[in-house]
C-alpha positions in Angstrom: 36.3 22.7 -19.3 36.1 21.4 -16.0 32.5 22.8 -15.1 31.3 21.3 -18.4 32.4 18.4 -17.1 30.1 18.7 -13.8 27.2 20.1 -15.4 27.3 16.6 -17.1 27.8 14.6 -14.1 25.0 17.1 -12.5 23.0 16.4 -15.5 23.4 12.5 -15.1 22.9 12.7 -11.6 19.0 14.0 -12.7 19.3 10.7 -15.9 19.8 8.3 -12.8 16.9 9.4 -10.5 14.6 8.9 -13.6 15.3 6.2 -14.5 14.4 5.3 -10.4 11.3 6.8 -11.0 10.6 4.6 -13.8 11.9 1.3 -12.4 9.6 2.1 -9.6 6.7 1.7 -11.7 8.1 -1.1 -14.1 8.1 -4.8 -13.1 10.1 -7.8 -14.7 12.8 -7.5 -17.2 11.6 -3.6 -17.5 12.6 -3.2 -13.8 15.8 -4.4 -14.6 16.3 -2.7 -17.8 15.3 0.3 -15.8 18.1 -0.8 -12.9 20.8 -1.3 -15.4 20.6 2.5 -17.3 20.6 3.0 -13.1 23.8 1.8 -12.2 25.0 3.0 -15.7 24.2 7.1 -15.3 25.2 6.5 -11.4 29.1 5.6 -12.5 29.0 8.0 -15.0 27.5 10.7 -13.3 30.2 9.8 -10.3 33.4 9.3 -12.8 32.3 13.0 -14.2 32.5 14.3 -10.9 35.9 13.0 -10.0 37.2 14.5 -13.4 36.0 17.6 -12.1 37.2 18.0 -8.8 40.9 17.4 -9.9 40.6 20.8 -11.3 37.6 22.4 -9.1 37.6 22.7 -5.5 36.2 19.0 -3.9 33.5 21.0 -1.4 32.9 23.7 -4.4 32.1 20.7 -7.4 30.4 18.3 -4.7 27.9 21.1 -3.5 27.0 22.2 -7.4 26.8 18.3 -8.4 24.3 17.9 -5.6 22.7 21.3 -6.5 22.0 20.1 -10.2 21.1 17.3 -9.3 18.3 17.9 -6.8 17.1 20.8 -8.6 16.8 18.7 -11.9 15.6 15.6 -10.0 12.3 17.6 -8.2 12.1 18.9 -11.8 11.4 16.1 -13.4 9.8 15.0 -9.6 7.4 17.7 -11.2 7.2 17.7 -14.9 7.3 13.8 -15.6 6.1 12.2 -12.8 3.1 14.4 -11.6 4.8 15.5 -8.2 2.7 18.6 -6.1 4.8 21.7 -7.1 3.7 23.7 -3.6 4.8 27.2 -3.0 7.1 26.2 -1.1 8.7 23.4 -2.5 9.6 25.6 -5.5 10.5 28.5 -3.0 12.8 25.8 -1.3 14.1 24.9 -4.6 14.4 28.5 -6.1 16.5 29.1 -2.9 18.9 26.0 -3.2 19.5 27.3 -6.9 20.4 30.7 -6.2 23.3 29.0 -3.9 24.1 26.8 -6.5 24.7 30.2 -8.7 26.6 31.5 -5.9 28.9 28.8 -5.5 29.9 29.1 -8.8 30.4 32.8 -8.8 32.6 32.6 -6.7 34.8 29.6 -7.5 
């Protein structure tokens, strides 16, 4: 169950960076709405991370949480915000993903 909570926390991290990306292009009330989503999802993500660390080792949980957030955010950036998908960028994201999976297998 702790791994499911940790995965949800990582996905929330992707969610709050998505809100941040949308807020970047917004103004006025729309900006406040996206920033409200950012704060809410950030708090949710960290609360879920804290819950997961009650069972999982802190170093592993934090690394996996950050890895999910990083890989997910890069994919959202490429697919939604049309950021460049260069060979080296994808290579290093793949390396990070393999490392996160390796940590999961060792825990």
